[in-house]
C-alpha positions in Angstrom: 0.1 -0.2 -0.1 1.5 3.1 -1.4 2.0 5.5 1.4 -0.1 8.6 2.2 1.5 11.5 3.8 -1.7 13.6 6.2 -0.2 17.1 5.6 -3.8 18.6 6.6 -7.0 17.6 8.1 -8.2 17.2 4.6 -6.5 14.8 3.5 -5.8 11.3 2.7 -9.4 11.9 5.5 -11.5 14.1 6.4 -10.8 14.5 10.5 -13.5 15.8 11.5 -16.1 12.5 12.8 -13.9 10.0 11.4 -13.8 7.0 13.3 -10.0 6.5 13.3 -10.3 9.2 16.3 -13.5 9.8 17.2 -15.2 6.8 17.5 -15.8 5.5 21.3 -17.4 1.9 21.2 -16.6 -1.5 18.8 -18.1 -0.6 14.9 -18.6 -3.0 12.4 -16.5 -2.0 9.9 -13.8 -0.9 11.3 -14.0 -3.7 14.3 -12.5 -1.9 16.9 -12.2 1.6 18.5 -9.2 4.8 19.5 -9.2 4.6 23.5 -8.2 7.7 23.3 -11.3 8.8 23.0 -12.8 6.0 24.5 -11.8 6.8 27.9 -12.7 10.6 27.4 -8.8 11.9 25.8 -10.2 12.4 22.8 -8.5 15.2 20.5 -6.8 18.1 20.3 -4.7 15.5 22.6 -1.1 14.0 20.7 -2.2 10.1 22.0 -5.5 9.5 20.4 -4.3 11.5 17.3 -1.6 9.2 16.8 -3.5 5.9 17.7 -5.8 6.8 15.3 -3.0 8.3 12.1 -1.3 5.1 13.2 -4.6 2.5 12.6 -5.2 4.6 9.3 -2.1 4.5 8.2 -3.0 0.3 9.1 -5.9 0.7 7.8 -6.9 -1.7 11.0 -7.8 -1.5 14.3 -6.6 -4.3 15.5 -3.1 -4.3 14.7 -3.5 -1.0 16.5 -1.5 -2.4 19.6 0.5 0.8 20.5 0.2 1.4 24.4 -2.1 3.7 26.8 -0.6 6.0 29.0 1.3 9.5 28.6 2.9 9.7 25.4 6.1 9.7 26.9 5.9 5.6 28.1 4.7 4.4 24.1 9.1 3.8 23.8 9.6 2.6 27.0 6.3 -0.2 27.0 7.0 -0.8 23.2 10.6 -2.0 23.8 10.2 -3.6 26.6 10.0 -7.4 25.7 8.3 -7.5 29.7 4.8 -5.3 28.5 2.3 -6.3 27.3 2.2 -4.4 24.0 6.2 -5.1 23.5 6.1 -4.4 19.2 9.1 -6.8 18.6 12.4 -6.8 17.9 12.7 -5.2 14.2 9.9 -3.1 15.3 11.2 0.3 16.3 14.1 1.2 15.9 16.2 5.0 15.7 16.0 5.8 11.7 12.8 7.1 11.3 10.4 5.7 8.4 6.8 7.1 7.0 4.2 6.7 8.5 6.2 5.2 12.3 5.9 7.2 16.0 8.6 9.6 17.0 8.1 9.7 20.6 9.8 12.5 22.9 9.8 11.7 26.4 11.4 13.7 29.7 14.4 11.5 31.5 12.8 12.6 34.7 9.4 11.3 34.4 8.2 8.8 37.0 4.8 6.7 36.1 2.9 5.0 37.8 0.8 1.9 36.8 -0.9 3.1 34.4 2.1 4.4 32.5 0.6 8.4 33.6 3.5 10.7 35.1 3.3 11.6 38.5 6.3 13.9 38.2 8.3 15.3 35.1 6.5 15.8 32.0 4.0 13.3 30.2 6.2 13.4 26.8 4.5 13.8 23.0 4.2 11.3 19.7 4.1 12.7 16.4 3.5 10.5 13.1 6.3 10.6 10.5 4.3 11.9 7.5 7.8 12.7 5.4 11.6 12.9 5.4 14.2 15.0 2.9 17.6 14.3 2.9 20.5 16.4 2.0 24.1 16.4 0.4 25.2 12.5 0.2 21.4 11.1 0.8 21.6 11.9 5.0 18.3 12.6 6.0 18.4 16.0 7.1 14.8 16.7 8.0 11.7 15.1 9.2 7.7 16.0 9.0 5.5 15.2 10.9 2.0 15.3 11.8 0.4 15.9 15.5 -1.9 17.3 18.2 -1.4 18.5 20.9 -3.6 17.8 24.4 -5.3 21.2 25.6 -4.1 23.6 22.6 -4.0 22.5 18.7 -6.6 20.0 17.5 -4.1 19.6 14.5 -0.3 20.7 13.3 3.2 19.5 11.0 6.2 20.9 12.9 9.6 20.2 10.8 12.4 18.8 12.3 16.2 19.1 11.2 17.7 16.3 12.5 20.5 17.2 14.5 20.4 20.3 16.8 24.6 21.0 18.4 23.3 22.0 21.8 22.2 18.7 22.0 23.4 16.1 19.9 22.5 13.1 21.1 18.6 14.3 20.4 18.6 13.7 16.6 15.1 15.5 16.3 14.8 18.1 19.2 11.8 19.4 20.1 12.2 22.4 22.2 9.2 22.5 24.6 9.2 22.0 28.4 12.8 24.0 28.5 13.9 21.4 26.5 12.6 18.9 29.0 12.1 15.9 26.5 14.5 14.2 24.4 14.0 11.8 21.0 14.1 8.4 22.8 13.2 6.6 18.4 10.4 5.5 16.3 8.0 2.6 16.8 7.1 1.4 13.2 4.0 0.2 11.5 3.5 -1.9 9.5 2.7 0.0 6.4 5.9 2.5 7.5 8.8 2.6 4.3 12.7 2.9 5.2 13.8 5.8 4.3 14.9 5.7 0.7 17.5 8.1 -0.2 17.6 10.0 -3.3 20.4 8.5 -6.1 23.7 9.7 -6.1 24.6 13.2 -8.1 26.5 11.8 -11.1 30.0 15.0 -11.9 29.5 15.4 -15.2 32.5 15.1 -17.0 33.5 18.1 -19.2 33.0 18.8 -22.7 36.8 18.9 -23.9 36.6 15.1 -22.0 33.3 14.0 -24.2 34.7 15.5 -27.1 38.4 13.3 -27.2 36.4 10.1 -25.6 33.7 10.6 -27.8 30.9 10.5 -25.8 
């Protein structure tokens, strides 16, 4: 299935009243519901948005076994083999893919048994919608789609890879006085690994082309 980025509320589908975000009970067609909306934590909310967008990309609810709880706990749960939401080896990492969830967390956050931050900040999650490349096919930036609890219903953000202030945090965001750090990416079965553009070929000087009869 070809990946279609979401860079607005109207494409690839209209978000308002869309069951990927607004369903609160089992749906005969979709077969499931948005767990965050169902528990009163609907849009605007980064977790509700990412949960629904992840399922929209997969076109299936049942396989959308993303973690519950605050955003900063998602990567911790998804990468822990002892977690019920462990996504499996090879399904997470540090390299962005289209359709993947990017996770940020506060390293100092403390979570309760429901993965709600009881101290520190709650974290943020978003979906990778676009990847751009610089010289030599190196990833230069990513564009994400987002929602924000108590804030923006939907927005996009372009994040440059590598920040000189935070060299170990390749996709840094400056939320809460720089409290957040990039944790990694939760891949989607319909995620697409980045494919760098072909390396540019240096043109041969005209005199050389004439000399060799090219």
